[in-house]
C-alpha positions as CSV (number, residue, x, y, z in Angstrom):
1,D,170.7,91.5,71.5
2,E,167.2,92.5,73.2
3,F,168.8,91.2,76.2
4,S,172.3,92.7,76.6
5,P,172.4,96.0,79.0
6,V,171.9,99.2,77.8
7,P,173.7,102.1,78.7
8,T,171.8,104.9,80.6
9,P,172.5,108.7,80.5
10,L,174.0,110.4,83.9
11,S,170.2,112.0,83.9
12,N,168.4,108.9,84.3
13,L,170.8,107.6,86.8
14,P,170.6,108.0,90.6
15,D,173.3,110.7,92.4
16,I,176.4,108.7,92.2
17,E,177.6,109.9,95.5
18,T,174.6,108.6,97.6
19,W,174.4,105.0,95.5
20,I,178.4,104.5,96.2
21,K,177.9,105.2,100.2
22,K,175.1,103.2,100.3
23,Y,176.6,100.2,98.1
24,V,179.7,100.4,100.4
25,L,177.8,100.5,103.4
26,T,176.1,97.7,102.5
27,T,179.2,95.6,101.8
28,V,180.7,96.3,105.0
29,E,177.4,95.1,106.7
30,I,177.8,91.9,104.7
31,W,180.9,91.1,105.7
32,G,180.0,92.0,109.6
33,G,177.2,89.3,109.3
34,R,174.4,92.1,109.7
35,R,172.8,91.5,106.5
36,P,172.5,88.7,103.4
37,V,174.8,89.1,100.4
38,S,171.6,88.8,98.5
39,Q,171.0,92.2,98.7
40,L,173.5,93.4,95.9
41,A,172.7,90.9,93.5
42,R,170.5,93.6,91.6
43,W,173.3,95.9,91.9
44,S,176.4,93.5,90.9
45,H,177.4,91.8,87.9
46,R,177.7,88.1,88.7
47,R,181.8,88.0,89.1
48,V,181.8,90.8,91.6
49,Y,178.4,89.3,93.5
50,Q,180.5,85.9,93.9
51,Q,183.8,88.0,95.3
52,I,181.7,89.9,97.8
53,A,180.0,86.3,99.0
54,E,183.5,84.3,99.3
55,N,184.9,87.2,101.6
56,S,184.2,87.0,105.0
57,Y,186.3,88.8,107.8
58,D,186.9,88.0,111.5
59,E,183.9,89.2,113.6
60,R,186.3,91.1,116.0
61,A,187.8,93.0,112.7
62,K,184.5,94.8,111.5
63,P,185.4,96.9,108.3
64,K,185.1,100.4,109.2
65,I,184.2,102.8,106.5
66,R,187.1,105.8,106.6
67,K,186.9,108.1,103.0
68,I,185.3,107.3,99.9
69,Y,186.7,109.2,97.0
70,I,184.8,109.2,93.6
71,Q,186.0,110.0,90.0
72,E,184.0,110.2,86.9
73,P,186.1,109.5,83.8
74,I,183.1,109.4,81.1
75,E,179.3,110.0,81.4
76,G,178.0,106.9,83.0
77,V,180.8,105.5,84.5
78,A,182.1,106.1,87.9
79,E,185.3,104.5,89.8
80,S,185.5,104.8,93.7
81,M,188.6,104.1,95.8
82,V,187.5,103.3,99.6
83,T,189.9,103.2,102.6
84,L,188.8,100.9,104.9
85,R,189.9,100.0,108.3
86,F,190.0,96.3,109.4
87,G,191.0,96.4,113.4
88,E,194.3,97.9,113.7
89,R,195.0,97.8,109.6
90,V,193.8,100.2,106.7
91,R,192.9,98.2,103.4
92,S,191.5,99.8,99.9
93,L,188.9,98.7,98.0
94,T,188.2,99.9,94.6
95,L,185.0,99.7,92.6
96,R,183.8,100.8,89.1
97,F,180.1,101.6,88.6
98,E,178.4,101.7,85.2
99,G,175.0,103.1,84.4
100,V,173.0,100.5,82.9
101,D,169.2,99.6,82.5
102,E,168.8,102.9,84.3
103,R,170.8,101.9,87.5
104,W,174.1,101.6,88.5
105,L,175.9,98.4,88.5
106,C,179.0,97.6,90.1
107,T,181.1,96.0,87.7
108,E,184.6,96.0,89.3
109,F,185.5,94.8,92.7
110,K,189.0,94.8,94.2
111,L,190.1,94.7,97.7
112,L,193.7,95.4,98.2
């Protein structure tokens, strides 16, 4: 199908470490009310976009990024686990990125 996403080789994709850091930081800023969710529309699957848009957090407990772990199980796929601090609570965020149409696309997003 001519409108289906086209897998992209790793050599044609942006640096994944930089990309994930930017994506997570943007997500945290959206949750903190400093950015509009529309900034992640192009880089998120519609399900992921909806999840980010629906989550809202107490302004007093803005999330802070603690650590980002990245694995690349196969070429063009990256899985990441991020630890976030929400006030006194630490939570994990898992993400999956797939290289399609010469960009990284977040296809899975789960806040645990």
